[in-house]
N, C-alpha and C positions, 0 to 999 in steps of 0.2 A: 505495500499502499504506502509504503512514507515512498520506495525507487519511484514506483509511480508516477506520485505527488511529482518529487525530483527530477522526474524526466519532464513529463509534462510542461512541468511552469521557470527549469531553468535550461535542463539538457538542450534539450529539441530547437527552443528561442535564439541559443547561440549556433547553432546550428546551424541554423536559415539564416542567424545574418551572417555566420560565414562562409556560406555557400554562396552566398545574393556577390560578396565582395572578391570571391570566386571567380565566377559568371565577370566581373572587371576585369584582374587583371590576370588569373590564369594561374594563379601559383597560391600555392596553399602558402606560404612565407608568404606574402602585401598578403593577403587574405587575414592573415594575424594579426598582422600590422599595424591596415584598419578600423580593424575588430574593436585591436586596439585603443587607435584614437575612437573608435565612434562609441565603448564605453565610454570614456572619458571624456568626453563628450557630454556622453546620457549622464552622468551622475557628478557634471556639475552642480546643479542647487544643491546636491548631499554634501559635494566635499565641501560646498562658499562660506558653513561656518567655522572650519575647521581652518578655513584655507585666514580666513576674518584671528582663528583664537592663535593658529600661527605670529600674525602681524600684527597685536596685544602683546603676548610677550616681548619683540620686539619693544615694543614703547616700555612694558615696562624695565627692563635691559639694568636701565645704570638707578633703579629703588634695588630692583634683585641682589644688584648690585652693592650697594650700600648695607644691604640686610646678611646680605655675608659676609662682606668687611668688620660689620657692628659686632658679628654673633659667631667671630670664625674662632673661636674656642665651645660655641658651644651647638651640634648639631641639631641636636632637639629644636632649640631656640627658635637657631636658622630656618628648619626648614617646618615651622608651624607658621614662622611670618611668611615667609613666601608662598604656604596655603591660605592663608588670609591676606594677601594683594592682594594672591590671583582670585580668589572663590570676592573680593570686595570691584575689581573689573567682570567681572565674569566671566574668565579665562578656562577654561578647562581642560590637565598638564593631556588629559586624555588624547585630544580631541585629534590629535597627530596619524591617531591608528585607524582611523572609517578609510585612509586611500587600501590602508596591506589589509583590512577586514572586503573592501569591496575585490581588491584584487587574489585572495585568498578562493572567495567564494566563483571566483570568472575560472582563476586556476583550475578548480577541481572540476566544473562542469566541460570546461575544455576539453585536459584528461580527460574523461568519459568521450566525450566524441570522437578525441583523432585516438580511441582506443575503438573507439568503434568505426572510422574508417580503419584503421589495422585489421580487424577480425572480419568487413565484410569481406563475406564471397563472389557478391556482385553488383552488379550494381543498383539493382531494385532491394538492394537489403538497404543499402544509402536513402532513395526515394524515400521511401518508406516513413521518414525521416520529416521529410520537407516539405510545407504547405503549398505555397510554392506551384503552381505551374510551371512557370518560367524556370525555372535556378535546375526543372528537376533532368538528372544527368538522362543519355540517352544509356540503348544497354548496351549499347559498342565504345563509350569513352571511360578515362583515364582519372585517376585527381594524379593532378605533377603534382609530388610532392619534394621535389628537387627542391632545393635554396640552396645556389652554390654546392658546396661540396655537401651538404648535410642530406641527412631523406631525416626530413621533420618527426615520419611516424614513428624514428631505430633515436638511440640516444647515441651524443655526435663524439664518433667515433678517436678523437683528441685532445676533449674538456674543452677547444678552445671558449665552447658560449662559457659553460659553467663557471672556468679561469673570468670571462669576462660580466658575468650577473655578479661573481663575490667581488668586484673591483667595484662597480658599478652599486653595489649595497653597498658598502664601504661608504663612496664620495656619498650618496644619500644622507648616510645615519651622521656623515663626520660636515655634513654642513645644516642636517638638523639639529646644532651643538650646535644656539646658541652662543655668539662670540665675542665679547667687549673683554679690551685692554686689563679695565677696572678689578674686571671677575677674574682674569688670571694672572694678575700682580697678587689678589685676596689666595688662592688656592693654592701659589708657590709657602705664600707665607704660612698655614698649615704644618701641625706639625706632622702631619703621612699626604702630605703635598697634595689631600682630598680632599673638595672643598664641604662636601656638603651626604646629603642621602644621596638626591638626584644627580649629584656625581658618578659614582659612584655606581643610581644602574645606566647611565651614558657609558663606562666603557666598558663594562662590562656588556651591552647591547655590538654599543661597537665597531668589537672583533667578533665575536659569536651567530650575530645573525648574517655577518658575508658567509664568515666560513659554511653556516648552514643552509646558506641558502646556493651556495657553491657546491655543496658535497650532493643538495637535492636536483637540481639543476645537469646533475652527474649522472645520474641517475634515472631517470625521466625522458620520455620524450622530448626533441628538440625540438620540436612542434612548437609544446608547455611550455619551455624553456627559454624558450623563443618573447614570449609573449610575456613570462614575467622580465626579461629584459628590458625589451618594450615597455612595459608599462615601469617602474624603476626609469629609465630616463624623459618618461614625463612626468614623475615625480622631480629628479630634479629639475627638469625648466620648473614647475613648477614653485618648488620651495626656492629656485635662484629669483623669479621673478617677486618673490614674498617678501622674500628676509637677503638677500643676497648670498656670500658665498657662504654666510655662518662660519661653524667653528671647522669648513675650509679655508680661513684668510691665511692664518700663521702661515699654510705650506703654499698656498698659494706666490705670498709676499715673497717667502727665503724663494723661491723656482725664478721668480723676476730677481729679487738678489744674483741669482745665480748668473745668470744670463745677462746679467748685465758686466758683471765681471772681466 
């Protein structure tokens, strides 16, 4: 029962949208990229509160830095004051999770779609999932799953996509860490070099999530990894327009300095 609802409500609609793009591009790889862009555009009203919350967090950064400096030796008080400040200004620290939840929901459905393409014994079994006649395939058709050296229904044999996925996830996580010179200096002055609870959580997720996503990308069909990769690139672009380089700024400044030497 649950499986049927999941297929009807999520898997089949994504299958149909994917095949609409396939009719346009004639290639599953470009179709996945088109699907990702479509989903990101469609989810913009849901993502908008998250974007506004991220912008507010950036505006509150000077006040957060003052709290860190004032309570640099009392991390519990520091965390309580930060939460009170965010609550006062209507900022939800967890709002950035929305994009990740949407990405995971779509990726699980897309995984099911690609698995059905792999397991399909004939075109008729694929057409049963399609609602519109103009996107249904002829009985002599073959779906083009090639994308460069990749066969999107199988794993990346050279792990290039999984490595790029890990790197892009690291860049996104680093950019989402707010940066200010005052905050960095406050962190350096604390005995254990870690400013607060949020700092600890950010530092852990900064490395754990990219590693997990790279491992996941290496174990799944490359078509699904391509979707996550494309979605991550959209998230990086979104983060840049909202918060600039964020926590990536020190690294970019160092690279600019090195190139001038």
